[in-house]
VOSEMAR-581839 format. One record per residue (C-alpha): residue number from 1; residue in one letter; x, z, y. Coordinates in steps of 0.02 Angstrom, whole numbers, plus 32768, in hexadecimal, padded with zeros to 4 digits. Each point is the difference from the previous one (the first is absolute). Layout:
<sites>
SITE   k r    x    z    y
SITE NUM A    X    Z    Y
...
</sites>
This chain:
<sites>
SITE   k r    x    z    y
SITE   1 M F117 AB2E DBB9
SITE   2 L 7F85 7F70 8005
SITE   3 P 7F98 8001 80A0
SITE   4 D 7F43 8004 8009
SITE   5 L 7FB5 7F52 8008
SITE   6 P 7FB3 7FDE 80AB
SITE   7 P 7F4D 7FBA 8005
SITE   8 T 8047 7F5C 8043
SITE   9 F 8072 7FEA 7F6A
SITE  10 A 7F99 7F84 7F9A
SITE  11 A 7FD9 7F8E 8095
SITE  12 T 80B6 8002 8037
SITE  13 R 803B 7FDC 7F4F
SITE  14 E 7F8F 7F68 7FF1
SITE  15 S 8033 7FBE 80AC
SITE  16 L 80B8 8010 7FD7
SITE  17 R 7FE3 7FB1 7F55
SITE  18 A 7FB6 7F69 805A
SITE  19 V 8097 7FF8 8073
SITE  20 A 8075 800A 7F6A
SITE  21 C 7FA2 7F79 7F9F
SITE  22 Y 7FE3 7F84 808D
SITE  23 A 8093 801E 8075
SITE  24 I 8096 8068 7FC8
SITE  25 S 8015 7FC5 7F4C
SITE  26 P 7FDD 7F48 8028
SITE  27 A 807E 800B 808E
SITE  28 R 8081 8046 7F87
SITE  29 K 7FD3 7F78 7F82
SITE  30 A 801B 7F7A 8085
SITE  31 R 80B1 8040 801B
SITE  32 T 8036 8034 7F50
SITE  33 G 7F7F 7FC7 7F80
SITE  34 R 7FDA 80B6 7FD6
SITE  35 I 7F6A 806C 802C
SITE  36 G 802B 80B4 7FCE
SITE  37 L 8005 8088 8085
SITE  38 R 8050 80AB 8002
SITE  39 S 7FE1 80B2 8035
SITE  40 Y 8057 8017 80A8
SITE  41 G 8002 80A6 805C
SITE  42 D 7F4C 802C 802B
SITE  43 G 7FCB 7F4C 7FE9
SITE  44 I 801B 7F62 7F9B
SITE  45 A 8075 7F6E 801A
SITE  46 T 8053 7F67 7FB8
SITE  47 P 80B1 8016 7FC1
SITE  48 P 807E 7FCE 8085
SITE  49 F 8018 7F45 8017
SITE  50 D 80AC 7FB1 7FFF
SITE  51 D 800A 800F 80BE
SITE  52 G 7FDD 80BC 7FF9
SITE  53 T 7F4E 7FF5 8041
SITE  54 R 7F67 803D 7FA2
SITE  55 Y 7F44 8005 8016
SITE  56 A 7FB2 80AD 7FFD
SITE  57 V 7F63 8065 8023
SITE  58 R 801D 809A 806A
SITE  59 G 7F62 805F 8029
SITE  60 Q 7F8E 7F88 805D
SITE  61 E 8089 7F81 8021
SITE  62 L 8044 7F69 7FA6
SITE  63 V 80BB 7FF9 801D
SITE  64 C 8085 7F7A 7FF0
SITE  65 E 809A 806D 7FFE
SITE  66 P 8068 801F 805F
SITE  67 D 7FAE 7FD5 80A5
SITE  68 R 7F4D 7FBB 7FFA
SITE  69 A 7F5B 8059 7FE3
SITE  70 T 7F48 7FDE 801B
SITE  71 P 7F60 8066 7FE7
SITE  72 I 7FA4 7FD5 7F5E
SITE  73 T 7F5C 7FB0 8039
SITE  74 T 7FCE 7F71 7F8C
SITE  75 V 8047 7FA5 7F6A
SITE  76 A 8010 7F60 8065
SITE  77 A 8063 8057 8089
SITE  78 A 8071 8054 7F80
SITE  79 A 8025 7F5A 7FAD
SITE  80 R 8028 7FAD 80A7
SITE  81 F 8075 808E 802E
SITE  82 L 8060 7FE1 7F5E
SITE  83 G 8008 7F45 801D
SITE  84 I 7F82 7FC3 7F7F
SITE  85 E 7F4D 7FC2 7FFC
SITE  86 A 7F82 8072 7FAA
SITE  87 S 7FB7 7FAD 7F65
SITE  88 R 7F6F 8027 7F8B
SITE  89 D 807B 7FDE 7F71
SITE  90 P 80A1 8059 8032
SITE  91 G 8053 7FEA 7F56
SITE  92 V 8014 80B9 7FDA
SITE  93 G 7F7E 8016 7F76
SITE  94 H 7F48 7FE7 7FE0
SITE  95 D 7FAF 80AC 800D
SITE  96 L 8007 7FFD 80BE
SITE  97 P 7FA3 805E 8088
SITE  98 P 7F79 7F9F 805E
SITE  99 Y 804A 7F79 8070
SITE 100 A 7FC5 8026 80B0
SITE 101 P 8094 7FCE 806E
SITE 102 D 7FAD 8022 80A7
SITE 103 D 7FA9 80A4 7FD7
SITE 104 D 8042 809B 8056
SITE 105 L 8068 806B 7F89
SITE 106 A 7FE4 80BB 7FF6
SITE 107 V 80AF 804A 7FFD
SITE 108 D 8010 80B8 802C
SITE 109 A 80B4 8034 8023
SITE 110 A 7FF2 80A7 7FA5
SITE 111 A 7FAF 7FB1 7F66
SITE 112 S 8084 7F77 8000
SITE 113 Q 8088 8084 7FFD
SITE 114 V 7FAA 805C 7F70
SITE 115 L 7FF9 7F5C 7FA0
SITE 116 G 80B9 7FE6 8020
SITE 117 Q 8024 80B2 7FC7
SITE 118 W 7FA0 7FDD 7F5E
SITE 119 Y 806F 7F6C 7FDB
SITE 120 A 809C 8064 802C
SITE 121 Y 7FC6 8087 7F88
SITE 122 G 7FE5 7F7E 7F79
SITE 123 Q 80AC 7FB7 801E
SITE 124 R 8051 80AC 7FED
SITE 125 V 7FA5 801B 7F5B
SITE 126 I 8035 7F54 7FC1
SITE 127 D 80B4 8027 8030
SITE 128 R 7FF6 80A3 7F9E
SITE 129 L 7FB0 7FA3 7F70
SITE 130 A 808F 7F84 7FF7
SITE 131 A 807A 8091 7FF1
SITE 132 S 7F94 8056 7F7A
SITE 133 L 7FE7 7F70 7F86
SITE 134 P 8049 8011 7F51
SITE 135 A 8095 7F9A 7FC8
SITE 136 G 7FD2 7F4B 7FE7
SITE 137 A 7F6D 8004 807A
SITE 138 S 7FFF 7FA8 80A8
SITE 139 A 7F94 7FEA 809A
SITE 140 V 7FFF 7F6E 8079
SITE 141 E 800D 8016 80BC
SITE 142 A 7F5E 8044 804B
SITE 143 Q 7F98 7F82 8060
SITE 144 L 7F69 8014 8071
SITE 145 W 7F90 7F70 7FCB
SITE 146 P 7F8B 7FC4 808B
SITE 147 E 7F70 7FCA 7F8F
SITE 148 H 7FD4 80AC 7FBC
SITE 149 F 806C 805F 807E
SITE 150 D 8052 8068 7F77
SITE 151 L 80B4 8039 7FFF
SITE 152 G 8037 7FE8 7F4C
SITE 153 T 8088 7FE4 7F82
SITE 154 T 8004 7FC4 7F4C
SITE 155 V 8053 806C 7F7C
SITE 156 T 8047 7FBF 7F5E
SITE 157 M 8013 8088 7F7D
SITE 158 P 8071 7FF8 7F67
SITE 159 G 7FB1 7FB3 7F67
SITE 160 P 7F7A 7F7B 7FE7
SITE 161 G 7F78 8049 8070
SITE 162 P 7FB6 7FA4 8096
SITE 163 D 8044 8007 80B0
SITE 164 I 7FA7 8084 8068
SITE 165 N 7FCA 7FF1 80B5
SITE 166 V 8017 809E 8066
SITE 167 G 7FC2 8009 80B1
SITE 168 F 7FAD 8052 8094
SITE 169 S 7F5D 7FB5 803D
SITE 170 P 7FBC 802B 80AE
SITE 171 G 7F50 7FF6 7FBB
SITE 172 D 7F93 7F6E 7FCB
SITE 173 G 7F5C 7FD1 7FAE
SITE 174 F 802B 8067 7F67
SITE 175 H 8024 80A1 8060
SITE 176 G 7FE9 8013 80BB
SITE 177 E 8094 8074 8023
SITE 178 P 80B8 7FEA 7FD6
SITE 179 Y 8039 801C 7F4D
SITE 180 A 8095 7FF0 7F8D
SITE 181 Y 7FED 7F96 7F64
SITE 182 V 8050 7FD1 7F5C
SITE 183 G 7FC8 7F56 7FBF
SITE 184 P 8047 7FC1 7F5A
SITE 185 R 7FF1 7F44 7FF3
SITE 186 D 7FB7 8016 7F51
SITE 187 L 7F84 808E 7FEA
SITE 188 T 7FE8 7FE6 7F46
SITE 189 G 7FF9 80A8 7FA6
SITE 190 L 8006 8068 80A0
SITE 191 T 7F62 8066 7FE9
SITE 192 G 8031 80B4 8027
SITE 193 P 7FB8 8065 8092
SITE 194 F 8093 7FD5 8070
SITE 195 W 7FC0 7F4C 800E
SITE 196 N 7F73 8018 807E
SITE 197 A 7FFA 7F56 8056
SITE 198 P 7FDC 7F4C 7FCB
SITE 199 F 80B5 7FD3 8026
SITE 200 G 804F 809B 7FB2
SITE 201 A 8005 80A7 805B
SITE 202 Y 7FF5 8040 80B1
SITE 203 L 8019 80A4 805D
SITE 204 P 7FA0 800E 80A4
SITE 205 Y 8041 8038 80A8
SITE 206 G 7FAD 80AA 7FF8
SITE 207 A 8056 802B 7F5D
SITE 208 L 80A7 7FC3 8042
SITE 209 A 7FEF 805F 80A3
SITE 210 A 7FC8 80A3 7FAF
SITE 211 G 80A9 8029 7FB4
SITE 212 A 808E 805A 8058
SITE 213 D 8070 7F69 7FDC
SITE 214 P 7F96 7F60 8005
SITE 215 E 8095 7F94 7FCF
SITE 216 A 801B 8067 7F63
SITE 217 V 7F46 7FF4 7FD5
SITE 218 A 8004 7F43 800C
SITE 219 L 80A4 7FF2 7FA0
SITE 220 A 7FBD 806D 7F72
SITE 221 F 7F62 7F96 7FF8
SITE 222 V 8063 7F5E 7FF9
SITE 223 M 807C 8040 7F7E
SITE 224 E 7F71 803A 7F91
SITE 225 G 7FB1 7F55 800C
SITE 226 L 80A3 7FA7 7FD7
SITE 227 D 801D 806F 7F69
SITE 228 L 7F4E 7FE6 7FC0
SITE 229 A 8005 7F44 801C
SITE 230 A 80A9 7FEF 7FAB
SITE 231 G 7FBF 8066 7F6C
SITE 232 G 7F60 7F9C 7FF1
SITE 233 G 7F8A 808F 802B
</sites>
């Protein structure tokens, strides 16, 4: 079951998004040239580095596994802990949260864990999606992109239709609470009632959580969107 969202969820989400954009992803980029993060337990993390270490968020702590951790306080402190200098232009996208490196960050441990559970839920649905695609379709490895803080994949369906973004947002300016989405890269001709968002279609947290099997609800929503997009309607 999906948990209730605590009242501190939105503030914690935005604080951790700032840490991802200005500290964790730039630190990964400095070591590997890549910025994508992953769902990791009840948190988020980089993939493991070649030496077996990784950077992760666990509750209210920023962790350099296996043996170092620090409380999350400010963006500047998080960047220093990971061995980089915080920058207004971290090289991880352009739609960034406000750059306030010395402002105190509001990270509630329980809300941080709920955010991590949301991403873990999304990863399980994406894994089930990959096993449910028709012959000739494919999905790339899911990534947690720091800029918009979505966990997403791109699906290529058989035939000439556009690639389709599928993902799990923790909430944003479009919709304040988490939601699943299907976003074809070309919306031409997609005018039916399923397409209820400027970028395609979304299903909000409440609708996902209301079912007895929230993973099945999300998977059915995504598969419907893929079928409609592939068929041009």
